C-alpha positions as CSV (number, residue, x, y, z in Angstrom):
1,P,0.0,0.0,0.0
2,E,1.0,3.6,-0.5
3,L,2.5,5.0,2.7
4,K,2.2,8.5,4.1
5,D,5.0,10.3,5.9
6,M,4.8,10.0,9.7
7,S,4.4,13.2,11.7
8,T,4.5,13.8,15.5
9,H,2.9,16.7,17.4
10,N,4.5,17.5,20.8
11,F,3.4,19.8,23.6
12,S,5.3,20.4,26.9
13,A,5.0,22.9,29.7
14,S,6.6,23.2,33.1
15,I,6.5,25.6,36.1
16,S,9.0,26.0,39.0
17,Y,8.5,27.5,42.4
18,H,11.4,28.5,44.7
19,P,10.2,29.9,48.0
20,H,13.7,29.7,49.4
21,W,17.1,28.8,48.1
22,S,17.0,25.6,50.1
23,F,13.7,24.4,48.7
24,S,12.2,24.1,45.2
25,N,9.3,22.5,43.4
26,S,8.9,21.7,39.7
27,L,5.8,20.5,37.9
28,G,5.7,19.6,34.2
29,I,3.5,17.9,31.5
30,N,4.4,16.4,28.2
31,H,2.1,15.2,25.5
32,S,2.8,13.8,22.0
33,R,0.5,12.4,19.3
34,A,1.7,10.5,16.3
35,K,0.1,10.5,12.9
36,N,0.6,7.9,10.1
37,R,3.0,5.8,12.2
38,I,4.3,2.9,10.1
39,V,3.7,-0.6,11.5
40,Q,4.6,-4.0,10.1
41,T,1.4,-6.1,10.0
42,L,1.5,-9.9,9.9
43,R,-1.2,-12.0,8.3
44,Y,-1.0,-15.8,8.8
45,D,-3.0,-18.4,7.0
46,K,-3.5,-21.4,9.3
47,N,-4.5,-23.7,6.4
48,T,-1.5,-23.1,4.1
49,G,1.1,-21.8,6.7
50,I,1.8,-18.8,4.5
51,S,2.7,-15.5,6.3
52,V,2.5,-12.1,4.7
53,I,4.1,-9.0,6.3
54,S,3.0,-5.6,5.0
55,P,3.6,-2.0,6.2
56,Y,0.6,0.2,7.0
57,N,0.0,3.6,8.4
58,V,-1.9,3.8,11.7
59,N,-3.3,6.7,13.7
60,G,-4.2,6.9,17.4
61,D,-0.8,6.7,19.1
62,N,-0.4,9.2,21.9
63,S,1.6,9.6,25.1
64,T,1.1,11.8,28.1
65,S,3.3,12.2,31.2
66,V,3.3,14.4,34.3
67,F,6.2,14.9,36.6
68,L,6.7,16.5,40.0
69,M,10.1,17.1,41.5
70,N,11.0,18.5,45.0
71,T,14.5,19.3,46.2
72,F,15.5,20.3,49.8
73,S,18.6,21.3,51.6
74,P,18.6,22.0,55.3
75,P,19.4,25.7,55.8
76,K,21.7,25.1,58.7
77,N,23.6,22.2,57.0
78,R,24.2,22.7,53.3
79,T,26.2,19.5,53.0
80,W,22.9,17.6,52.8
81,S,20.5,17.6,49.9
82,F,17.4,15.6,49.3
83,I,15.3,15.0,46.1
84,N,11.9,13.4,45.4
85,F,10.9,12.7,41.8
86,L,7.5,11.4,40.8
87,N,6.5,10.6,37.2
88,L,3.2,9.4,35.8
89,S,2.8,8.4,32.2
90,H,0.0,6.9,30.0
91,N,0.6,5.6,26.5
92,Y,-1.6,4.3,23.7
93,W,0.0,2.2,20.9
94,T,-2.1,1.2,17.8
95,Y,-1.5,-2.0,15.8
96,L,-3.3,-3.9,13.0
97,S,-3.8,-7.6,13.0
98,A,-5.7,-10.4,11.0
99,S,-5.7,-14.1,11.6
100,N,-6.3,-15.0,7.9
101,L,-5.0,-13.6,4.6
102,D,-8.5,-12.8,3.4
103,E,-9.6,-11.3,6.7
104,A,-10.0,-7.5,7.1
105,L,-7.4,-5.9,9.3
106,Q,-8.6,-5.0,12.8
107,K,-7.2,-2.1,14.8
108,Q,-5.9,-3.1,18.2
109,Q,-4.7,-0.8,20.9
110,I,-2.3,-1.5,23.7
111,Q,-2.2,0.9,26.6
112,D,0.1,1.2,29.6
113,L,0.1,3.2,32.8
114,T,3.4,3.8,34.6
115,I,4.1,5.2,38.0
116,D,7.8,5.9,38.7
117,E,9.2,7.4,41.9
118,R,12.7,8.1,43.2
119,I,13.8,9.4,46.6
120,G,17.5,10.3,46.9
121,F,20.0,12.1,49.1
122,T,23.5,13.5,48.8
123,K,26.0,14.2,51.6
124,H,29.3,16.1,51.2
125,F,32.3,15.8,53.4
126,S,35.8,17.4,53.7
127,D,34.9,20.6,51.9
128,R,33.0,18.7,49.2
129,K,35.9,16.5,48.3
130,I,34.0,13.4,49.4
131,R,30.4,12.9,48.1
132,L,28.1,10.1,49.3
133,G,24.8,9.6,47.6
134,G,21.9,7.1,47.5
135,S,18.4,6.6,46.3
136,L,15.4,4.3,46.5
137,N,13.5,3.6,43.3
138,M,10.1,2.1,42.5
139,M,8.3,1.7,39.2
140,Y,4.9,0.1,38.6
141,K,3.6,-0.5,35.1
142,H,0.1,-1.8,34.1
143,S,-0.3,-2.9,30.5
144,S,-3.6,-4.0,28.9
145,S,-5.3,-4.6,25.6
146,Q,-8.4,-6.1,24.0
147,W,-6.0,-7.9,21.6
148,N,-6.3,-11.7,22.2
149,A,-2.6,-12.2,21.5
150,F,-1.6,-9.8,24.3
151,T,-1.7,-10.8,28.0
152,G,-2.1,-7.9,30.4
153,T,0.6,-7.4,33.0
154,D,1.2,-5.6,36.3
155,T,5.0,-5.3,36.8
156,Y,7.1,-3.9,39.6
157,D,10.7,-2.8,39.5
158,Y,12.2,-1.5,42.7
159,G,15.5,-1.2,44.4
160,G,18.2,1.2,45.5
161,R,21.5,2.8,44.7
162,I,24.5,3.9,46.7
163,D,27.5,5.8,45.3
164,L,30.7,7.3,46.6
165,T,33.1,9.8,45.0
166,V,36.4,10.9,46.5
167,E,38.7,13.6,45.0
168,F,42.4,13.3,45.7
169,P,45.3,15.7,44.9
170,W,46.7,15.9,41.4
171,D,43.2,15.7,39.8
172,I,42.8,12.0,40.9
173,K,39.2,10.9,41.5
174,F,37.8,7.6,42.7
175,A,34.1,6.8,42.1
176,T,32.1,3.7,42.9
177,Q,28.5,2.8,42.6
178,C,26.3,-0.2,43.6
179,N,22.8,-0.8,42.3
180,Y,20.2,-3.3,43.3
181,I,16.9,-3.9,41.5
182,K,14.2,-6.5,41.8
183,H,11.8,-7.4,39.0
184,A,8.4,-8.9,39.7
185,G,5.1,-9.5,37.9
186,Y,6.5,-10.3,34.4
187,N,4.9,-13.1,32.3
188,Y,8.3,-14.7,31.7
189,N,9.7,-16.2,35.0
190,K,13.3,-15.6,33.9
191,M,12.6,-11.8,34.0
192,N,11.4,-12.0,37.7
193,N,14.8,-11.8,39.2
194,N,17.2,-9.7,41.3
195,E,20.1,-7.8,39.9
196,V,23.2,-6.4,41.6
197,V,25.6,-4.2,39.6
198,W,28.8,-2.7,41.1
199,N,31.0,-0.3,39.2
200,A,34.2,1.4,40.2
201,Q,36.6,3.7,38.4
């Protein structure tokens, strides 16, 4: 089929409020809408075993996200700083499918809702030559569709991070970081695991 050029329309806005140098708030929203996105559509004939893949234009894809960020440093101890970041997003993805070669293509939509939050801190020592940081992270994602071939999921990814940076004389710097994350709720059991990653340089 003749394909049209894909186009995307984006909108974003944000506002920040700083009542004091030690405290700030930021709120933002992003929205995008795709037109004429090109997808590869698979038709499969159960009787002959023949598969046909064809490109088509689809409409209906859109994505919306809202974030809130708060930062705080105690006025009497500027070596400490804290941050809280919360992000909410909702996405629609459109696909076409047909179970037989002579069957009309049916529009299917997959949607997901994601809640992502991170709470972190930073502490400086020795006139800021030593920096210690850490955070706790949690992400929940719900995916659903009326498409029979798609199984809805509720997944969780959560964990933490700790990092240390030390500055030495002669521009020598040592940095190390350890991350832990746990995956749960995935349809494939091998993806429901724990990961520990340690880096140093």
